[in-house]
ZAROSE-451111 format. One line per 3 residues: their letters; for each residue x, y, z of C-alpha. Coordinates in nm, 2 decimals, decimal comma, padded with zeros to 4 digits. Example, Ala and Ser with C-alpha at 12.3 -4.5 7.8 and 13.67 -1.06 7.14 Angstrom:
% residues 2
as) 01,23:-00,45:00,78  01,37:-00,11:00,71 .
This chain:
% residues 385
xxx) 00,36:-02,00:07,44  00,18:-02,28:07,63  00,35:-02,61:07,58 .
xxx) 00,15:-02,93:07,52  00,24:-03,29:07,59  00,05:-03,61:07,51 .
xxx) 00,05:-03,94:07,70  -00,06:-04,20:07,45  -00,01:-04,02:07,12 .
xxx) -00,14:-04,29:06,88  -00,51:-04,35:06,81  -00,73:-04,09:06,98 .
xxx) -00,40:-03,93:07,10  -00,38:-03,77:06,76  -00,62:-03,51:06,90 .
xxx) -00,31:-03,33:07,04  -00,23:-03,24:06,68  -00,55:-03,04:06,66 .
xxx) -00,43:-02,84:06,97  -00,09:-02,75:06,80  -00,16:-02,39:06,71 .
xxx) 00,16:-02,18:06,74  -00,02:-01,88:06,59  -00,26:-01,89:06,89 .
xxx) 00,00:-01,96:07,15  -00,02:-02,34:07,18  00,27:-02,57:07,08 .
xxx) 00,30:-02,94:07,09  00,63:-02,99:07,27  00,65:-03,35:07,38 .
xxx) 00,48:-03,69:07,33  00,48:-04,02:07,50  00,39:-04,36:07,35 .
xxx) 00,50:-04,72:07,39  00,49:-04,78:07,02  00,82:-04,68:06,85 .
xxx) 00,64:-04,63:06,52  00,41:-04,36:06,67  00,72:-04,18:06,81 .
xxx) 00,89:-04,20:06,47  00,59:-04,07:06,28  00,55:-03,77:06,51 .
xxx) 00,93:-03,69:06,50  00,91:-03,70:06,12  00,61:-03,46:06,12 .
xxx) 00,72:-03,22:06,39  01,10:-03,24:06,36  01,38:-03,27:06,62 .
xxx) 01,23:-03,00:06,84  00,96:-03,24:06,95  01,06:-03,44:07,26 .
xxx) 00,96:-03,80:07,24  00,97:-04,07:07,51  00,82:-04,40:07,60 .
xxx) 00,78:-04,31:07,97  00,50:-04,08:08,09  00,71:-04,00:08,40 .
xxx) 00,99:-03,87:08,18  00,73:-03,67:07,98  00,60:-03,50:08,30 .
xxx) 00,94:-03,45:08,46  01,06:-03,25:08,17  00,91:-02,94:08,34 .
xxx) 00,82:-02,74:08,03  00,46:-02,85:07,99  00,15:-02,65:08,07 .
xxx) -00,11:-02,89:07,92  -00,12:-03,27:07,90  -00,35:-03,48:07,68 .
xxx) -00,42:-03,82:07,85  -00,55:-04,05:07,57  -00,42:-04,39:07,69 .
xxx) -00,64:-04,70:07,74  -00,92:-04,65:07,99  -00,76:-04,85:08,27 .
xxx) -00,46:-04,60:08,27  -00,67:-04,28:08,28  -00,67:-04,25:08,66 .
xxx) -00,30:-04,31:08,70  -00,20:-04,07:08,42  -00,45:-03,80:08,49 .
xxx) -00,36:-03,79:08,86  00,01:-03,78:08,78  -00,04:-03,48:08,55 .
xxx) -00,29:-03,29:08,77  -00,07:-03,33:09,08  00,20:-03,13:08,89 .
xxx) -00,05:-02,86:08,82  -00,10:-02,93:08,45  -00,42:-02,86:08,27 .
xxx) -00,54:-03,20:08,15  -00,75:-03,31:07,85  -00,87:-03,66:07,95 .
xxx) -01,03:-03,89:07,70  -01,36:-04,04:07,80  -01,45:-04,23:08,01 .
xxx) -01,30:-04,04:08,29  -01,20:-04,36:08,47  -01,33:-04,72:08,49 .
xxx) -01,46:-04,68:08,85  -01,64:-04,42:09,06  -01,36:-04,41:09,31 .
xxx) -01,11:-04,34:09,02  -01,32:-04,05:08,90  -01,34:-03,91:09,25 .
xxx) -00,97:-03,94:09,30  -00,91:-03,74:08,97  -01,15:-03,47:09,08 .
xxx) -01,00:-03,44:09,43  -00,65:-03,42:09,28  -00,76:-03,14:09,04 .
xxx) -00,92:-02,95:09,33  -00,62:-02,99:09,56  -00,37:-02,87:09,30 .
xxx) -00,61:-02,61:09,14  -00,56:-02,77:08,80  -00,81:-02,79:08,52 .
xxx) -00,94:-03,12:08,39  -01,16:-03,14:08,08  -01,31:-03,48:07,97 .
xxx) -01,35:-03,56:07,60  -01,73:-03,61:07,57  -01,73:-03,49:07,21 .
xxx) -02,09:-03,59:07,15  -02,19:-03,28:07,33  -02,06:-03,10:07,02 .
xxx) -02,25:-03,31:06,76  -02,48:-03,08:06,56  -02,76:-03,34:06,59 .
xxx) -02,74:-03,33:06,97  -02,72:-02,95:06,97  -03,03:-02,94:06,75 .
xxx) -03,23:-03,17:06,98  -03,12:-02,97:07,29  -03,22:-02,65:07,12 .
xxx) -03,57:-02,78:07,04  -03,61:-02,91:07,39  -03,52:-02,57:07,54 .
xxx) -03,75:-02,39:07,30  -04,03:-02,60:07,45  -04,13:-02,77:07,13 .
xxx) -04,21:-03,10:07,31  -04,31:-02,95:07,64  -04,16:-03,10:07,96 .
xxx) -03,93:-03,39:07,89  -04,06:-03,71:08,06  -03,88:-04,00:07,89 .
xxx) -03,56:-04,06:07,69  -03,47:-04,38:07,50  -03,14:-04,46:07,33 .
xxx) -03,08:-04,76:07,10  -02,72:-04,81:06,99  -02,64:-05,06:06,72 .
xxx) -02,26:-05,11:06,69  -02,17:-05,28:06,37  -01,79:-05,25:06,44 .
xxx) -01,83:-05,40:06,79  -01,67:-05,74:06,72  -01,36:-05,57:06,57 .
xxx) -01,32:-05,28:06,81  -01,41:-05,43:07,14  -01,35:-05,80:07,14 .
xxx) -00,99:-05,82:06,99  -00,79:-05,61:07,23  -00,80:-05,48:07,59 .
xxx) -01,16:-05,37:07,57  -01,27:-05,73:07,61  -01,16:-05,76:07,97 .
xxx) -01,35:-05,63:08,28  -01,02:-05,55:08,45  -00,95:-05,30:08,17 .
xxx) -01,29:-05,15:08,12  -01,53:-05,26:08,40  -01,77:-05,33:08,10 .
xxx) -01,89:-05,18:07,77  -02,20:-05,04:07,93  -01,96:-04,80:08,10 .
xxx) -01,68:-04,78:07,84  -01,90:-04,74:07,53  -02,21:-04,62:07,71 .
xxx) -02,04:-04,32:07,88  -02,11:-04,10:07,58  -02,48:-04,18:07,56 .
xxx) -02,54:-04,17:07,93  -02,39:-03,82:07,93  -02,60:-03,71:07,63 .
xxx) -02,91:-03,84:07,82  -02,82:-03,64:08,12  -02,76:-03,34:07,90 .
xxx) -03,09:-03,36:07,72  -03,28:-03,43:08,04  -03,11:-03,17:08,25 .
xxx) -03,04:-03,41:08,54  -02,82:-03,70:08,65  -02,92:-04,06:08,72 .
xxx) -02,99:-04,14:09,08  -03,10:-04,50:09,05  -03,03:-04,76:08,78 .
xxx) -03,08:-05,13:08,69  -02,89:-05,32:08,43  -02,94:-05,63:08,22 .
xxx) -02,72:-05,80:07,97  -02,50:-06,09:07,89  -02,21:-06,23:07,68 .
xxx) -02,42:-06,41:07,42  -02,23:-06,43:07,09  -01,85:-06,37:07,10 .
xxx) -01,80:-06,62:07,38  -01,90:-06,89:07,12  -01,62:-06,79:06,88 .
xxx) -01,33:-07,04:06,91  -01,08:-06,86:06,69  -00,87:-06,66:06,94 .
xxx) -00,53:-06,49:06,91  -00,25:-06,60:07,14  -00,20:-06,39:07,46 .
xxx) 00,14:-06,26:07,33  00,00:-06,15:07,00  -00,12:-05,79:06,97 .
xxx) -00,49:-05,74:06,91  -00,60:-05,59:06,58  -00,91:-05,38:06,63 .
xxx) -00,94:-05,26:06,27  -01,29:-05,25:06,13  -01,32:-05,49:05,83 .
xxx) -01,67:-05,51:05,67  -01,60:-05,87:05,56  -01,59:-05,98:05,92 .
xxx) -01,94:-06,12:05,91  -02,15:-06,29:06,05  -02,04:-06,24:06,41 .
xxx) -01,98:-06,61:06,48  -01,74:-06,61:06,18  -01,51:-06,36:06,35 .
xxx) -01,14:-06,46:06,39  -00,85:-06,36:06,62  -01,07:-06,25:06,91 .
xxx) -00,91:-06,18:07,24  -00,80:-06,48:07,45  -01,00:-06,34:07,75 .
xxx) -01,35:-06,21:07,69  -01,55:-06,14:08,00  -01,75:-05,83:07,91 .
xxx) -02,11:-05,84:07,78  -02,17:-05,81:07,41  -02,52:-05,67:07,46 .
xxx) -02,65:-05,48:07,75  -02,91:-05,23:07,86  -02,99:-05,01:08,16 .
xxx) -03,29:-04,82:08,30  -03,23:-04,49:08,47  -03,43:-04,28:08,71 .
xxx) -03,30:-03,92:08,69  -03,31:-03,67:08,98  -03,57:-03,45:08,81 .
xxx) -03,82:-03,73:08,75  -03,72:-03,81:08,39  -03,69:-04,18:08,32 .
xxx) -03,45:-04,32:08,05  -03,32:-04,63:07,89  -03,00:-04,71:07,71 .
xxx) -02,94:-05,03:07,50  -02,63:-05,13:07,31  -02,55:-05,43:07,09 .
xxx) -02,21:-05,52:06,96  -02,31:-05,78:06,70  -02,56:-05,58:06,50 .
xxx) -02,52:-05,57:06,12  -02,56:-05,19:06,11  -02,43:-04,89:06,29 .
xxx) -02,68:-04,65:06,43  -02,73:-04,44:06,75  -03,09:-04,34:06,79 .
xxx) -03,24:-04,11:07,06  -03,61:-04,06:07,13  -03,71:-03,78:07,36 .
xxx) -04,08:-03,77:07,47  -04,23:-03,48:07,64  -04,57:-03,36:07,75 .
xxx) -04,64:-03,20:07,41  -04,45:-03,41:07,16  -04,14:-03,61:07,08 .
xxx) -03,80:-03,58:06,91  -03,60:-03,85:06,73  -03,28:-03,85:06,53 .
xxx) -03,18:-04,06:06,23  -02,80:-04,08:06,23  -02,58:-03,90:06,48 .
xxx) -02,33:-03,73:06,24  -02,35:-03,62:05,88  -02,08:-03,69:05,62 .
xxx) -02,07:-03,66:05,24  -02,42:-03,73:05,10  -02,53:-03,91:05,42 .
xxx) -02,69:-03,64:05,63  -02,83:-03,70:05,97  -03,18:-03,57:06,04 .
xxx) -03,38:-03,46:06,35  -03,76:-03,52:06,35  -04,02:-03,35:06,56 .
xxx) -04,37:-03,48:06,63  -04,59:-03,23:06,81  -04,93:-03,29:06,65 .
xxx) -05,15:-03,60:06,67  -05,15:-03,82:06,36  -05,33:-04,14:06,27 .
xxx) -05,08:-04,43:06,29  -04,71:-04,38:06,20  -04,61:-04,04:06,07 .
xxx) -04,27:-04,13:05,96  -04,12:-03,79:05,89  -04,29:-03,62:06,18 .
xxx) -04,44:-03,27:06,16  -04,10:-03,11:06,11  -03,78:-03,26:05,99 .
xxx) -03,44:-03,09:05,97  -03,14:-03,22:05,79  -02,81:-03,15:05,96 .
xxx) -02,53:-03,05:05,71  -02,19:-03,21:05,76  -01,91:-03,00:05,92 .
xxx) -01,54:-03,05:05,86  -01,34:-03,26:06,10  -01,33:-03,61:06,26 .
xxx) -01,62:-03,75:06,46  -01,87:-03,56:06,26  -01,68:-03,23:06,31 .
xxx) -01,70:-03,26:06,69  -01,33:-03,32:06,75  -01,21:-02,97:06,63 .
xxx) -01,49:-02,81:06,83  -01,41:-02,99:07,15  -01,04:-02,89:07,12 .
xxx) -01,15:-02,53:07,06  -01,36:-02,56:07,38  -01,07:-02,71:07,58 .
xxx) -00,81:-02,45:07,47  -01,05:-02,17:07,55  -01,11:-02,32:07,89 .
xxx) -00,74:-02,34:07,95  -00,71:-01,97:07,87  -00,97:-01,88:08,12 .
xxx) -01,29:-01,90:07,92  -01,62:-02,06:08,02  -01,62:-02,44:08,00 .
xxx) -01,81:-02,55:07,69  -01,93:-02,91:07,67  -01,94:-03,16:07,96 .
xxx) -01,78:-03,06:08,29  -01,57:-03,30:08,49  -01,87:-03,35:08,72 .
xxx) -02,08:-03,45:08,42  -01,82:-03,70:08,32  -01,80:-03,85:08,67 .
xxx) -02,18:-03,89:08,69  -02,18:-04,06:08,35  -01,93:-04,31:08,47 .
xxx) -02,11:-04,36:08,80  -02,44:-04,45:08,63  -02,27:-04,69:08,39 .
xxx) -02,06:-04,85:08,66  -02,37:-04,91:08,89  -02,57:-05,04:08,60 .
xxx) -02,29:-05,29:08,52  -02,28:-05,40:08,88  -02,65:-05,44:08,87 .
xxx) -02,66:-05,66:08,56  -02,39:-05,89:08,72  -02,59:-05,92:09,04 .
xxx) -02,91:-06,03:08,90  -03,04:-05,69:08,78  -03,10:-05,55:09,13 .
xxx) -03,17:-05,18:09,13  -02,88:-04,97:09,27  -02,85:-04,61:09,38 .
xxx) -02,59:-04,40:09,21  -02,36:-04,24:09,47  -02,35:-03,86:09,47 .
xxx) -02,03:-03,67:09,47  -01,84:-03,70:09,80  -01,88:-03,42:10,05 .
xxx) -01,54:-03,48:10,21  -01,18:-03,49:10,08  -01,19:-03,20:09,84 .
x) -00,90:-02,97:09,82 .
């Protein structure tokens, strides 16, 4: 039986419950969280056999663990992942891998030195919409990919990112990295190459005007409430806000593909839209995950038409699948556990995750330095193992 521990068991940390599969040889044995209510809830669900602690050092020093989930806030990823990997544990690490390029490289070097597996939670690789677009690209339906555009409207941005730790550069670097890491990775995946040069642009344009702020000692409440509208009427925002609320980046990829990514955290609607243009057509999605009666669709245009052909020459609706994040969470845990057991690595590799952070980090530096183009540093050639 492989024993599982979780550092940061609330929120996204509940992914560790999906890995608790005693019938398959995986058992949740210990959790760590600083919230006593989270510890009490797990103890009630899993019983006295579950070891609970508020210290990640205590969790790792227990000695019985084979696998560790690291699902703490972004600025703790590096510290917690390195601590687990240096003890030889297999690590599931929530995205983004870290909030700096150096942090990612330290995690990779630690994993190599201790021959420990690290798997980063880029669950969008498992979205059926993304898989369908990748399939059609590989089938040659749009010819050779030349350009990719992603527009990301984040209707919950004011709640999720400007009321807690996400609002500070010291905790995230910026939302172009924190939130954009998913989309940058998807762009790399669909294009088949990494970003080598980028330029960013953006600013803090709306939430800096909101005067209603919580006190520093009060905990932030990032719950999404539809009535929190319009953006300037938001209340209880973080006392410190120094990240951009809209931003964009241009990317030159190694294989010649050019891409753009734009995000806005005060949009009234929530939508993530990819357009992939090739030498023989283009693809576009409407919605990124299906649920209930709301099905996402993928559209193909591969014949000329007069004006706007709104549905394209082919449209495929994507049925919903069971599970959180459009069914992607159970699938990524399947992939992780199979990888731990010696199977091939499905989804994003740790190198993919590093390159996503590296592009987002450099684009953030660029936008804060007057939108100067910056090279994305490749993986180090020294210091591995």
